[in-house]
N, C-alpha and C positions, 0 to 999 in steps of 0.2 A: 543585284543580281542573286545574292544568296535569300533574299526573300521569296524569289520565284521559284528558285530550285527547292526550297523547304516548302513550298505550297504545292508543287510537283510531287515531290516525295510523300506529302501526306495525301494527296490525292490518290497516289499509285497503291498506298498502305489500305486506304479506305474500300478502294475496288478490290483488292487482295481479301479485305475481310468481308465484304459482301458476298464475293465468290466462294468464299470458304462457307459462309452459312448457307448460301444456296444450294452448294453441293451436299451438304449434311441434310437439310431439309429435303432435297430430292432423294437421297439415300433412306431418309426415315419414311417417306410417304410411298415411294416406290416398293420398298419392301413390305409395308403394309398392303398395298395393292398385289403383290405376288402371293401373298398369303390367302388373299380373298379368291384368287383366280384358281387355287385347288381347296376349296372349302371343305371337304369331307378330311383330307389328309391333315391340313391344320387344325381341324375341329377335334380329330382324335388325339393329336399331339397335346394341344391346349389343355384338352380334359384330362390327360393322364397327369401333366403337370400340376392341374389346379388339384387334383385328388391329393398327390402328394403334398403342396401348399396345405390344402386344408386340414390334412392330418396334422401337420406340424402346429398349425394355428389352434387347431382345436384340443390337443393335448396342452397347449400353454394357456390356454382360457381355462381348460379343465381345473388345472393345478391352481391357477389365480382363484377360481370359486372354491376349491376346497380349502385354499389359505385363507380366504375370507370365513368359510365357516369354521376354521380353528380358531380365528380371532374371536367368532361369537361363542365359542366353547372355552375361552379364556377363565370364566368365572367358575369353571369346574376344577380349575387349578388353584383356588384360592386357599390361602393359609387359613386354619382355623386356631386361634390361640384360647386356650382353655385356662381361664382363671381358677385361682385357690378360693376354697370357699367362702372364705374370710373376707373376700375382695368385695366391698358393697357396689352398688351401682353408679354411685356418685364417683367412686374411685375408678370403675370401669370408663365411666364416661371423660374423665381426666387422662387416662391411658389412649382412650381412642384420639383425643385432641394433640397428645403427645405423637401418637404413630402418624398423623396426619402430616406432621413436620417433616416426617422422613423423605427424602427425595426420591427414594427407590418404592415407595408405597404410592398406588394408583388411588386405592379408595380404601375406605375402612368403615365397618358398621358393627355394633354392639348389639347383642342379643342378651338382655338381663336373664336372671334366672327364672323370673315370673314369663317373661315371654318364650323361652325354652321350655317349660312347662305346659305353658296353655297350648304350644304347637305340638308338644308331645302329645297330649291328650286328643287333640284334634286328629292326629295322623294315625296313632297307636291302636286305638281303639280300647284302650285301658284307662278310661278317663274313671271309672269307678273304683279301680283298685288304687290309683292313683289318690284320690281323694280320701283314703284311708290312711294315707301316709301322714306323720306328724309334721313333718317337715320336707321342703323341696329338697330332693336329691340332686337335682341337676345343676351343674356349674354354670356361671356367666360364660359368655364365648363372644370372642372379638373376631370377625371376619375381616381378613386382609387381602387385598388383591394388589399382588405386585405389579409393577410395570414391567413389559416385555418378558412375561412369564415363560415365552416358549422360545426364548433366545439362547439361554445359558442355565445349564444345571448348577454350575458352580456358584453364580449369583444367587440362586434360589437357595443353596445350601448354607451360602455366607450370611442371607437374610435370616433363615432359619436359625442359625447359631446366634444370632444378634438378638431373636425376640425370646429365645430361651434365656437368655441372662436376665430379661425384665423380672423383678421380684413379685410382680403381680401373677404372672403366667406360671402355670403348673406344667403343662406341655404343650407342644406345637405340633399339629398333624398337617400333612400335604401329603397329596398322592403323587410322589416323584417316579413312580414307575408310569403312571400314565403321561407325565410330562416327557419321560424319555422315550416311551413309544410314540407319542404324537411328534415329537423331532426326528426321530428316525425314520417314519412314515413320511414325512415331509422332505426330507434330505432326499430319499430314494426316489420320490415323485419328481423332484426337481431334476436330479440327475437323470433319471430315465427321459424326462422330456427333452432335456439336453442332447443326449446321446441319439434319440431318436429324431430329432431336430437336425441333428447332424447327417445322420444317414439319409435323410430325405433331402437335404440339401444337396448332397453328392448325387441323389437320384434325380434331382431337377438338373445338374450340372450335365450328368452324362445322358440324359435324354436330349438334352438341347443340342449338346455337341453332335450326338449321332445324327438328329435331323439336320443339322447344317452341314454335316459330311454329305448326306445323301444328296442335298441341295447342291452342293459343290459339284458334285460327280454329274448330276443333271445337267449342270452349266459350264462344263469343263470347255467346250468350243468357244464359250463367250470369255472365258478366264484366258485361254491361249492367245485370243486375238487381242485381247486388251494387253497381256504381257509383250506381244510382238509391236504394238504401237508403242510401247514404252511405259505403260502403265506401271506403278509401283505396288506392292503387296498391300501397302497400307490404303491404297486407293481401292484395290480390288476387293480387299476383305469389310469395307465400310458398310455397303448394303448388307452383307450376311451378318455383321455385328446388329445391325438396326434390327433384322430379321429375329435374331435371339433376343433382343430387347422387347420387341413385341410379344413374342412367345412368354416370355417371363411376366410381363406387366399384365396380358391378359390372363395368364393363368394365376397371378396372384390377386387379381380383382376377382375373379371366378371362386378361388379358395377362399376369399374372405366372405363372398355371398353364400358359399355352403356353409361355413361355420356360423354364419348369422342367422340363416335359415334353420339350421338345428337347432339353435339356442332358443329360437322364437318358438319351435315347437316343443320344446322341453320347460317353456317358461311357465307355462299356466299349470301343469302337474308339479312344478317344483315349488310354485307358490302356495298350491292347495297342500302338499305336505308339511311345508312351513309353518302354514296357519295352524294345522293339526297340532304340531308341536311347539305352539303359542311362540312361535319364532317370526323375526321379521327379516330372514334371509331372502335376497333377492340375487337372480342371476347376473352376473357381471358379462358384458360385452366387449368386444375390441373397441378400445377408445380410437378417436381419428388419429392420433398420434401413433397407435399400434397399427393401425389401418396403412397410414404411409409408410411405416417401417416394414410391414410385410409386403408391400408393393416393391419397395427399395431393394429389398433383400432378394426377393423372387427375380426381380430385373436383373439385378447385380450378377446374381448364381447363372443367369442364363446367359448373360452376354459374357462371363467368364469362360463357361463351356463351349461357347461359340469362339472365342478368341484362341482358346487352346487348340481347338482342332484347325482353324483356320492357318494357325501360327505352324503346324507341322504339315498340313495338306498342301498349303502353296509353296512350301519349299521343294516338294515333290514333284509339283506340276510344273515341268519345262516344255516350252514349245520346241518341237522339232525343226 
């Protein structure tokens, strides 16, 4: 007897679950059908949302590309360790091997006195005057590239102080002002993208909410009848929520498409400029994970805007 009761209970539970899925599937596709029945209005709404999403995504990928560029410019922030005149090339090479063991150092390069003189002759145009000198006036230099040079000024200063204590080193030079400026610029850019994205997110939410409010007003009679026959607010708002989902989802896809097309248009000129500066810089595009995240955020914001409006409006709509 208990086995039969369990079987009936399991069957009822399965039937309810299937009915639940069918109701949601009906709400999902019927809401899409309603959007297609008013193509002009739906297209205008989706286009406005897509522009907002594309602006947010465009600012994000723009900052990502700038950060990539600053990563390529890290070599401009390298430290130059000028050695004493009495330090031989062999002693300088030993110092290089010692510095390579430092966990804070990424790369080390020794420029000997002769290499420095040859380079100065080739680039300065004073080769004949330098040949008249009895001895090489240029010191040996060790170029050190610290790890994560753009993250902390305090770490760079600590590393500088450590290098200044080395007996072979006369003085250490690094453009700390350039590092500080670059850090400040990137911080401002990152926070600016966050604020702009936040504002555009509110815009997506409010635009979707207003669209759902108008749709709800156009279907007031349908809502009244549903309430008269005992439909709950959750049941009534379901198709409207799916309408908000479709608006956000399609807008997110179009926003990604707009950003991608813009980057494709800019890709060729950027590559040509990169070649002119002897650089290997390549534009970053939104990855697949970022594309999915953009769709998720856009859809979630639209559903959130729809839910807030429905939660408020359905309490005011009471059948007489």
